[in-house]
C-alpha positions in Angstrom: 0.0 0.0 0.0 1.3 3.5 -0.8 1.6 6.2 1.7 0.9 9.9 1.2 1.8 12.9 3.4 -0.9 15.3 4.3 1.2 18.0 2.8 1.8 16.2 -0.5 -0.4 16.9 -3.5 -1.6 13.9 -5.5 -4.3 13.0 -8.0 -6.1 9.7 -8.5 -7.9 8.9 -11.8 -10.6 6.3 -11.6 -14.3 5.4 -11.3 -16.4 6.6 -8.4 -19.8 5.6 -7.0 -22.1 6.0 -4.0 -21.9 2.7 -2.0 -25.1 0.7 -1.6 -26.3 -1.2 1.4 -24.5 -4.6 1.7 -27.7 -6.5 0.7 -28.1 -4.5 -2.5 -27.4 -6.1 -5.9 -23.9 -5.5 -7.4 -23.2 -2.1 -9.1 -23.8 -1.8 -12.8 -21.3 0.1 -15.0 -23.8 3.0 -15.5 -23.6 3.6 -11.7 -19.9 4.2 -11.9 -18.6 7.7 -12.8 -15.3 8.6 -14.3 -13.3 11.4 -12.6 -10.3 12.6 -10.8 -9.7 13.0 -7.1 -7.1 15.7 -6.2 -5.7 16.2 -2.8 -3.8 19.3 -1.8 -3.5 21.6 1.3 -7.1 22.7 0.8 -8.4 19.1 1.1 -9.9 16.8 -1.5 -11.7 17.8 -4.7 -13.5 15.1 -6.7 -14.2 16.2 -10.3 -16.7 13.8 -11.9 -17.5 13.6 -15.6 -21.2 12.9 -14.7 -23.2 13.4 -11.5 -23.6 10.7 -8.8 -27.3 11.6 -8.1 -29.3 12.9 -11.0 -31.0 16.3 -10.3 -34.8 15.8 -10.2 -37.8 18.1 -9.6 -37.4 21.8 -8.6 -33.8 22.9 -8.1 -32.9 25.8 -5.9 -29.6 27.6 -5.9 -29.1 26.9 -2.2 -29.8 23.2 -2.4 -26.9 21.3 -1.0 -26.1 17.7 -1.8 -23.9 15.8 0.6 -22.5 12.3 0.4 -21.6 10.4 3.6 -19.3 8.1 1.5 -18.1 7.8 -2.1 -16.1 4.8 -3.1 -13.6 4.7 -5.9 -11.3 2.3 -7.8 -8.3 4.0 -9.4 -6.6 3.2 -12.7 -3.7 1.9 -10.5 -6.0 -0.6 -8.8 -6.2 1.2 -5.5 -9.4 1.4 -3.4 -10.3 4.9 -2.2 -13.0 6.3 0.0 -14.1 9.9 0.2 -16.1 10.7 3.4 -18.4 13.6 4.2 -18.4 15.0 0.7 -20.4 18.1 -0.3 -21.3 19.1 -3.9 -19.7 22.3 -4.9 -21.1 22.6 -8.3 -23.0 20.7 -10.9 -22.6 22.6 -14.2 -24.9 21.7 -17.1 -24.1 21.9 -20.8 -26.6 21.8 -23.6 -25.6 20.8 -27.1 -25.8 18.3 -29.9 -24.7 15.5 -27.5 -27.6 16.3 -25.3 -27.6 17.6 -21.7 -24.3 16.9 -19.9 -23.9 17.4 -16.2 -20.6 17.3 -14.3 -20.1 17.4 -10.5 -17.5 18.8 -8.2 -17.4 17.4 -4.6 -15.2 18.7 -1.8 -14.1 16.8 1.4 -11.5 16.8 4.1 -11.5 13.0 4.5 -9.9 10.5 2.2 -9.1 6.9 3.0 -6.6 5.2 0.6 -6.5 1.4 0.5 -10.0 0.5 1.6 -13.7 1.1 1.1 -15.1 2.5 4.3 -18.2 4.4 5.4 -18.6 6.8 8.4 -19.9 3.8 10.4 -16.7 1.8 9.8 -14.9 1.0 13.1 -11.1 0.5 13.2 -9.3 -1.8 15.6 -5.9 -0.3 14.8 -4.5 2.9 13.4 -1.0 3.5 12.2 0.4 7.1 11.9 3.9 8.3 11.2 5.1 11.6 12.7 8.6 12.4 11.5 10.8 13.6 14.3 8.3 12.8 17.0 10.9 11.0 19.3 13.2 14.0 19.1 10.4 16.4 19.7 9.1 14.4 22.7 12.6 14.1 24.2 13.3 17.8 23.9 10.0 19.4 25.1 9.4 17.6 28.4 6.3 15.9 27.0 5.5 12.7 28.9 3.8 9.7 27.3 1.3 7.6 29.2 -0.4 4.4 27.9 -3.6 3.1 29.4 -4.1 -0.7 28.9 -7.3 -2.1 27.4 -10.0 -3.0 29.9 -13.5 -4.3 29.4 -14.9 -0.8 29.4 -12.2 1.2 27.7 -9.9 0.7 24.7 -6.1 1.2 24.7 -5.2 4.9 24.9 -2.0 6.9 24.5 -1.9 10.3 26.1 0.8 13.0 26.0 1.0 15.4 29.0 2.9 18.7 28.9 1.5 20.1 32.2 4.4 18.6 34.3 7.2 20.2 32.3 8.3 23.6 33.4 10.1 24.6 30.2 11.3 23.2 26.9 14.9 22.1 26.7 16.9 23.5 23.7 
């Protein structure tokens, strides 16, 4: 699995769809939408070549479409999930090819390597903070680990209240 820094810009090209309940029939190709997911310091922007949910009925300029989860499969074979996405535009074009709608979705949450939903629970999380041991050793921050019990999960806390000053 590849890793990406939060400060690193990247783009994924692939097909995107709104996940169905687990008991729903498999997705059809017309339910998948080609597009690009770009991550930068401003968060994630998913530019789709067609819209995930067709516009119906009366449309108001202040209507907001949100998506709890959008799943994707990239051209490199990676699974990607976009969580808590909000539509930021759905331009329409009229021409000889008919009516065409595209969609732009913004989010601050992207999971690379798995299809998840907001209800997904994790038993383990791995994070890498470059220079953390040096930072912890020089600032007087103390690390405490609470063991798992029947009523509480494992917890790691960092306490700076006991340090009087940082060491240079």
